[in-house]
C-alpha positions as a printed Julia matrix, in Angstrom:
201×3 Matrix{Float64}:
  -6.0   -29.94  -11.24
  -4.68  -26.44  -11.89
  -3.67  -25.98   -8.26
  -1.94  -29.38   -8.28
  -0.04  -28.42  -11.41
   1.03  -25.11   -9.87
   2.06  -26.88   -6.67
   4.37  -29.14   -8.65
   6.37  -26.12   -9.87
   6.94  -24.62   -6.42
   9.57  -27.11   -5.17
  11.85  -26.05   -8.04
  11.61  -22.47   -6.86
  12.31  -23.45   -3.28
  15.58  -25.16   -4.2
  16.89  -22.36   -6.4
  19.66  -20.08   -5.2
  20.07  -16.35   -4.72
  20.3   -15.61   -8.46
  17.03  -14.94  -10.27
  13.78  -13.03  -10.2
  11.53  -12.23   -7.24
   8.1   -10.8    -8.0
   6.58   -8.53   -5.34
   3.0    -7.27   -5.43
   2.14   -4.09   -3.48
  -0.3    -1.15   -3.65
   1.0     1.26   -6.34
   1.87    4.4    -4.34
   3.21    2.35   -1.44
   5.42    0.5    -3.92
   6.76    3.58   -5.72
   6.94    6.2    -2.96
   7.72    4.11    0.12
   9.12    0.73   -0.82
  11.45    1.55   -3.75
  13.58    4.19   -1.93
  14.05    1.87    1.05
  14.94   -1.1    -1.1
  17.36    1.01   -3.12
  19.2     2.01    0.04
  19.82   -1.69    0.76
  20.6    -2.82   -2.79
  23.9    -4.37   -1.71
  21.92   -6.94    0.3
  20.12   -8.32   -2.77
  22.8    -8.31   -5.48
  22.03  -10.88   -8.17
  18.28  -10.74   -7.6
  16.13   -9.24  -10.33
  13.25   -7.47   -8.6
   9.9    -7.49  -10.42
   7.75   -4.96   -8.55
   4.06   -4.93   -9.48
   1.95   -2.03   -8.24
  -1.66   -3.14   -8.1
  -4.8    -2.55   -6.04
  -6.03   -6.1    -6.21
  -4.7    -8.92   -4.06
  -2.25  -11.13   -5.95
  -3.12  -14.83   -5.91
  -0.03  -16.5    -4.44
  -1.43  -20.0    -5.02
  -1.41  -19.22   -8.75
   2.15  -17.81   -8.58
   1.02  -14.29   -9.53
   3.71  -13.06   -7.1
   6.33  -14.52   -4.79
   5.69  -11.94   -2.07
   2.64   -9.77   -1.48
   2.56   -6.65    0.69
  -0.95   -5.99    1.97
  -2.78   -3.7     4.35
  -4.83   -6.52    5.82
  -4.08   -9.97    7.19
  -4.59  -12.65    4.52
  -7.69  -14.79    4.8
  -6.71  -17.37    2.18
  -5.75  -20.74    3.71
  -2.24  -22.06    3.39
  -0.32  -18.77    3.3
   2.37  -17.52    5.68
   2.16  -13.91    6.85
   4.38  -11.63    8.91
   3.32   -8.26   10.26
   5.88   -5.61    9.28
   4.46   -2.54   10.99
   1.74    0.07   10.75
   0.89    2.64    8.11
  -0.52    5.92    9.48
  -3.02    8.23    7.78
  -3.89   11.81    8.75
  -6.02   14.63    7.39
  -4.12   16.97    5.03
  -4.84   20.0     2.84
  -3.14   22.87    1.04
  -2.22   25.69    3.5
  -5.03   28.0     2.26
  -7.61   25.74    3.91
  -6.28   26.66    7.36
  -7.98   30.07    7.14
 -11.36   28.8     5.93
 -14.25   27.98    8.29
 -14.68   24.26    8.91
 -18.26   24.53    7.69
 -16.89   25.41    4.23
 -14.46   22.53    3.99
 -14.61   20.27    0.92
 -13.19   16.78    0.71
 -11.38   14.36   -1.58
 -11.86   10.62   -1.31
 -11.38    7.28   -2.94
 -13.76    5.86   -5.51
 -14.48    2.19   -6.13
 -13.02   -0.26   -5.26
 -11.25    1.61   -2.42
 -14.15    3.58   -1.01
 -14.72    1.16    1.87
 -11.17    1.01    3.24
 -10.97    2.02    6.93
  -9.4     5.45    6.49
 -12.05    6.41    3.95
 -14.82    5.33    6.31
 -13.3     7.64    8.91
 -13.11   10.47    6.37
 -16.8    10.01    5.52
 -17.65   10.53    9.2
 -15.44   13.63    9.4
 -17.01   15.09    6.25
 -20.57   14.46    7.38
 -22.89   16.47    5.13
 -20.08   18.55    3.63
 -19.35   17.9    -0.06
 -16.78   15.68   -1.75
 -15.27   17.53   -4.71
 -13.48   14.52   -6.16
 -13.27   10.76   -5.75
 -10.68    8.6    -7.46
  -9.31    5.06   -7.21
  -5.86    6.59   -7.85
  -4.09    7.76   -4.7
  -1.72    9.84   -6.85
  -4.72   11.77   -8.23
  -6.13   12.37   -4.74
  -2.71   13.53   -3.54
  -2.27   15.95   -6.45
  -5.81   17.29   -6.07
  -5.19   17.88   -2.37
  -1.92   19.65   -3.11
  -3.66   21.81   -5.75
  -6.12   23.04   -3.11
  -9.24   21.2    -4.26
 -10.07   19.92   -0.78
  -9.03   17.94    2.29
  -7.98   14.3     2.09
  -6.88   11.52    4.4
  -3.44   10.61    3.06
  -0.69    8.24    4.21
   1.88   10.09    6.28
   4.82    8.73    4.26
   3.41   10.58    1.25
   2.02   13.79    2.75
   4.35   14.6     5.65
   7.44   15.35    3.52
   5.34   17.31    1.0
   5.92   21.03    1.59
   2.69   21.85   -0.24
   0.51   20.19    2.4
  -0.3    20.81    6.05
  -1.96   18.57    8.6
  -5.49   19.66    9.47
  -7.56   19.13   12.64
 -10.57   16.89   12.49
  -9.29   13.4    13.22
  -9.29   12.46   16.88
  -6.3    10.2    16.22
  -4.38    9.07   13.13
  -5.88    6.11   11.32
  -3.46    3.19   11.11
  -3.43    0.05    9.01
  -1.24   -3.0     9.5
   1.31   -3.89    6.81
   1.66   -7.61    6.13
   4.22   -9.53    4.11
   2.52  -12.61    2.68
   4.17  -15.6     0.98
   3.29  -19.15    0.02
   5.14  -21.56    2.38
   6.64  -23.52   -0.55
   8.09  -20.37   -2.13
   9.34  -19.09    1.23
  12.04  -21.76    1.18
  13.68  -20.09   -1.81
  16.87  -18.3    -0.65
  16.2   -15.26   -2.85
  12.57  -14.94   -1.72
  13.72  -15.17    1.89
  16.36  -12.52    1.2
  13.81  -10.08   -0.24
  11.31  -10.84    2.53
  13.97  -10.06    5.13
């Protein structure tokens, strides 16, 4: 009954124009550090749209209208959703420059805590670390990034965040960068909304 009630509200959204709010759900650091600067550079293309950007680790439920668009690092498994692959997000091993002069046997690592500890790039990091210690785990990428920059250890970080950071250097240890697909996910009913289509594009 709840899903039927929610479905009845979607046609109104699909017939609305370019004026109004569009709610986008995305992982927090990806939203703030990657997405916002790129959207800002194209602001003229979405004049009249009020952007509601929600940074969250969990997956927004589009059937319940928790978001109009969801950016995810995995293809959606929920039935009835439309998804478009936008590209790939690369991760590499980074550290403060002082770690370049230390023996690899003495390396210490920084990783994600729950619920992100099982994401692919963290599984790769666990193999690289082997028996060497983790000094810090956090579910906050910003905390891992700052700890890495402060010299606490080595971390696998997204290139968009670490590459322009002058306080970090890329370290050997990964045979190849880890990449994750970026997907734009939308409910088909909402996709017909001109403003949702505009933001998706």
